[in-house]
N, C-alpha and C positions, 0 to 999 in steps of 0.2 A: 619679247617673245611673240611668236606668230601663231596662227591658227593651227591646231593639230587635232585630229580626230582618231580616237582609239578604235581598235578592232571591236572592242566591247561596247562602243557607241553604235557601231553599225550592226552588230549582231546581239540583239537584246532578247532575253527570255520574257515572255508576256502572255497575255490572253487575247484570243481572237475576238472579232473578225478583222479589225483594222488597226494598223499602227497609228495612223493620223486621227482616226475617228473614235477609237476605243482606248488604246494604250496611252496616246497623248493626253486626252481629256482626263483619264484616270490619274496620270502623273501630275497634271495641272491641279486636280483636286487635292492631291497629296501636298503639293507646294502651297496651296491656299491654307491647308491645315497648319503647316509650319508657320505661315505668316500670322495665323490666328493664335499661335501659342503664346505670343506676348500679350494677348488680350485674355480676358476671363471667359473661358468657354461657358461657364455657368450663367453668364448674363446674356448669352445669345438666345434669342427667341425663334429666329427663323433664318434659313439659308435659301437664297434664290439664285438660280443659274440661268443666264441668257446664252443661247447658242446662236451663232451667226454664220451666214454664208453656207458653205458646203457642209459644215457640221450640222446645220439646221436642215438643209435640203435632203440629205441622205443619212441624217443622224439616227433615226429610228431603225433603219435597216442595218446600220453599223453598230447598234447597241451603245450609242454615245450616252444616252440617258442612263443606261445601266452602269456604264463605266464611271460616270460622275458620282452616282450614288455609292458605288463600291469604294471609290477613292475617298469620298467624304466620310465613309464609315470606317476608315483607317485600315482597309484591306490592301495587301501588297500583291500586285499581279504576278510576281514571280513565285510567291509562296502560297497563295490562297488555294486550298483544296477546291478543285473544279466543282465538285458536288455541292459546295457551300454557296456558290453563286446564286443559284436558283432559290435556295432557302432564304438568303439575306434579302433578295429582291421581293420575294413573296411576303416576308415579314414587314418590310417597309410599306407595301401596298395595303396589307391587312390592318396594320396598327396606325398607319399614317404618322409614323415616327421613324426617325433616323438616329442611329447611335453615332453621333458626331465624334470622330476620332476613336470609335469603338467604346467610348466611356460616357459620353454626355448625350442623353436622349433629348431630341428637339422635335417639335412638330414639323412634319414634312408631307405636303400634299403634292404628289408627283405632277399631276396635271396643271397645278397652279405654280409650282416652284421651279419647274424646268420649262423654260419658254423657248420655242423654236422660232427664231426671227429669220426670215428669208433674206434680209438685206445683209450686205457684206461690210465688214470693217475694212479700213483702207490698207492696213499693213499686210494682211495675209487672208486668204479665203477661209481658213479654219480658225475662227476666233470664238472665245467664250469668256464671259464675265461672271465672277462670283460676287455675291453681296451677302454679308453677314449683318443681320438686323438685330440690334440689341434691345433689351427691355426698356431702356431709357429713350429709344427712338433713333439713336445714332446708327449710321451705316458705315461699314468698312467694305471697300470694294477693290477688286483687282482684276485685270484683264490679261488673259494668256492667249498664246497662239500655238497651235499644234502644227508644226511645219514639216511633218513627214518623218516616218521611221521612228516614231515615239519621241522625237525631239520636241521640247517645249520651251518657248521664250516669252518674255513679257515686256521687251524693250519697245520704246516708242519708235515710230517710223524713221525719224531723223537720225537716230544714232544706233539703230539695230544692227547695221552692217558690221560695226566694230564689236558691239557688246554680245552678240550671239556666239561669238567665237569661244571655243573651249581653250583656255590658256594652259600652256605647259611648256616644257623645254626638251622636246625631242632632239636627239643628236642629228637626225636627218629630217630637216623640215621640208615637207613635200606638199606642193600645191597642185602639181600637174604631172602628167606622164613623162614629160621631158626631164623634169628634175629627178623623178624616180629612176629613170634609165641612167642618168648621169651618176647618181650615187652608187647604183649597182656596178657600173663600169669602174668607177674610181676605187671602190672598196673590194671589187672582185667578189661580189656576193649576189645571191639570188634575191628575188623580191621578198620571199618569206624571211630570209635572214635579215634583210634591212628592217623589215617591219618588226621582227622579234627584238632587234636592238632598240627600236623606238619604245616598244612596250616595256622593256626592262628599265627604262628611265622613270617609269611610273609604278612598277610592281616588281616583286621578286619573281624569279623564274618559276619557283614552285607555285605561286599564285597564278601566274599566266597559264602554265600548263594545266593546272586544276580547272581554271575557268574555261579554257578552250574545250577541255574534255566534257565539262558540264554542259556547255552549249551543244556539243555533238550528241551527248547522251539524251538531251532533251529532244533534239531532232530525231534521233533513232527511236525514242519512245513514242514520239508523235506519229512517225510512219507506222510503227507497230500497232498503235491504237487505231489508226485510220484503216489499216488493212484488216482489222478484226472487228470492225463496228458496222452493223447493218442498220437499215432504216431510212428515214426521210429527214433531211436537214430542216431545222426550224426556220421560220420566217414567212411561210405562206406560198412559196414557189413550188412546194412539193417535189423538191429535187431529191431523187433517190441516190443514196450513196453507191458509188460504183467500184471503189477500191476493193471492197470486200469480195465481190463476185470475181473481179479480175484477178485478185490474189489467189482465190480458191482455184481458179482455172490454171494458174501458173505453178503453184507449189503442191497442189493435191493434198494427200493425207500425211504430210511430214510430221515428225515428232519433235516438239520443242515446247518450252515452258515460259520463256521470257524473251525480251527484245534481243539480248545478246546471243542466246542460243538460236533464235530465229535467224539472225544474220549468218551464223555458221551454217545453218541448214540451207539457206538460199545459195550460199557459195557452192554447195554440193550439187545444185541443180544444173543439169545440162542445158545450156542456153544457146539458142540459135538466133539468127539476125532478127526475125520478126518478134521473138520473145524478148529480145533486148528492148525494142521499142515499147512493148507492153509493160515490161518491168519498170522502166524509167517512168512511163506514164502512170503506172500504178502507185509508185512512190510519191509522185507529185500530187496526184489526186488525193491520196491518203492524208497528206499534210494539210491540204487546203479544205478538205472536208472536216477535219478536226478544227481548223481555224474557223470555218463557217458555223460550227456548233459551239462557239465560245470555249474551245479547248486551249490547252497550253502549247504554244509554238515558239519559234525563234524568229523575230523580225529579221529578214535577210534580203534586202535592207528594210522591207516593210512586211506587214502581215499578209497583205493581198498577194505578195510575191514570195511568200515563205516556203513554197514547195520546190522552187527551182534548185537552190543550192544543196539541200539535203539529198534530193533525188540524183543530182549529178555526182555528188560525193559517194552515194551508194552505188552508182554505176561503176565508179572507179574501184570500189572495194569488192564488188560482186563480179564484175566482168573483166576489168583490166589487171587487177593485182590482188590475188587471194592472200598474199603474204603481208599486205599493208596493215599497219596498225596505228597506234597513237601518233607517231611522228609524222606520218603522211597526212593524217587527219588534221593535225595542228597546222602543218604547212598550207594545206588547202584553205583553212579558215583564215589564216593570216593574209594570204594573197587576196582572197575574196574581200576581206574587210578593207584592205588598202585600196583596191580598185573602186569599191563603193564610196570610200571617203573622197577620192578624187572626183567622182561624179557629183557628190554632194557639194564640193567646193566650187566646181566649175559649172554646175547646172542646178539640178534639183532631184530629190527622190520623193517628192510629194505629187501624187496624182492630181490633187486640187490645184497645183501649179503647172504641171506638165503633162497630164494625161497618163495613160498606162505605160507609155515609153519610159516614164520615170520610175516605174515599179518593175514590171516584167522585163523591160529592156535593160535596166541597170542590173537586176539580179542575174539575167542571162549573161551579161558581160562579166560580172563578178565570177560566176561559175565557170565560164569559158576560160578565163585567165588562170584560175586556180587549177583546173584540170590540165591545162596546157603545161604548167610548171611541173606537175606531178608526172606527166608523160614525157618529161625530158626536154621541153621546149626552152629555147634561149629566152633571155629577158625580152628581146625584141619580138619574138614570136608570142610570148605571153601577152604583151600589150596589143599585138595584132589580133589575137584571139578575142580580147575584150572589144576591140574596135569592130571586128566583123559581126560579133553578136549584137552590138548596139545598132550598127548600120542597118540591120534588117528588122529593127523594131521602131525606127524613126517614124513619128507621126501616129503611133498607136494611141487610140483614144481610151478614155475611161468612161464607160457608159453602163454601169451596173443596173440590171433590171430590178425594179423595186427598191433600189438603194441597198441591195444585199450583196455581200461579197461571194456571189455564187455563179451567176451567169452574166458575162462570159468568164469571170475571173478564175474559176477553178480550172477549167480546161486550158486557159492561157498559160498556166504554170507548166502544164505538160509540154506545150509548144516551146516555151522559153527554155526548158531543160533540154529538149532535143536540139534546139538551135545552138545551145551552148556547147554541146558535145560536137556538133557539126563544125562550129566555129573553131574549136580547139584543133580538130583534125585538119581543117583547111589551113590554119596557121602553121601547124607542124609540117605540112607538105609544101610550104611556101618559103622561098628565100626572103628573109626580112628586107633585103636590099630592094626587093621589087614591090614593097608595100607602097600603095598610092595615097592612102588616107591615114594620117597619124591619129592616134587615139584622142589627143587633145582637140583636134579639128572636129571629130564626130561629137565630142562632148559639147563644144560650143555650138555646133549645128543643132544638137538636141535642145539646147536652151533657146536658140532662136526659134526653133519649131514650136517650143512650148509657149513662147510669147505670142506667136502668131495664131495659136490654136484658139478656137472659139470656146468660151467658158461653158457652153453646153456639153462639151466633151471632156470636162475636167471634174469628174466625180460629183456632178450635180444631179445626175439622172434626168437631165432636161433635153437630151439629144441622143441620137444613135439608137442602139438596141433598146435603151431604157424607155423610149417612147414608141418605137415601131413594133415592139412586142408587148402585147397586153398582158399584164401580170395575171389577170383573171383567167387567161387562156392557158397558163402554164400548168 
């Protein structure tokens, strides 16, 4: 069996603000709990966590310390009520105790037990080590790496290339765009149909359909919350939420009660060209403002780029096709997920490895391809749309001010969404025979660019806007 990545690996429900710095460490803490289950929780006196590299340099701005504590407390990022997050963290601070696995109280002093080490581990920039110290003095330790998009591995450097693969038996094994195109031609299927067949080898159709709609409903709810939330984002940059005011200016005094009726109401709105730009930007801002406030979002393929795909899908539902429903939504997510998996296999979706081209660039390519298929593009045009979107994100750095997923991250989602729509339209108006740059070539170019990029521009807040703009002046 070869490597295969499910759509549900690429589109995960979680909590903001970062898939690599928040969701990944959270999942790593959960895995450490599982490893401890063979031990006696009752004899553990202390847990210590060492954060390395990018997790250390921008960990506080990305809430890595909070994620670790929530994971050790046995909380699930998909299910935890968002309102409970602050309560749990405040309790740990006040009592200096952590409910390990939600059942076993242990002493936990945040300042002493979560250590921010600036040095990097050799395997990946995002490393963290958990140590359980027992009453008899013995120590149980494991090291994990958060490799982007919420993926977590703990393999050693020498054999990680083989072991980090997710094993399965897809009927259509796809590592690159050339193979995907060949399967589509041979089977006379669209990309979404090929991907659906692969998913059926792992789950029933009922489960696939339910989970895809659960992902979409999470995205829709996230946009709804973002468009109806005022105030200033946490973290110290004093970034005012903009989606609320933009939304109010676009929809006025419409009558609705929830996210589903909200969507219906938006579809009734007369939309002109300039308003289209505003609506798409509003949707993207809404998602990433929720993300920045530790809200529930869908990694697509990361938290920092979570606004691109939902805003482009909303564009299709609101502007292009008012009759569209679950079938179109599912096709969009299937195509987006597959394009994302090809990028992950051929390059990276981790900003700590490749800069923001690995986040906004990949999400824009995913959205462009998905939109192109729904608009009637051929398989070749769909792949071209993904290529065009990424081509114009090559070299994009990750330089968050204050280590927060706010400036320039939130606005970049609006740009990625608009580029995705433009890329889809360009592909649709182009004869695929005239394509000059294959998708696989731009993916390999992205990886070479990532390797050449200085570490200052890879989510460390040691270069770019992160140092030229003083946080105190914001």
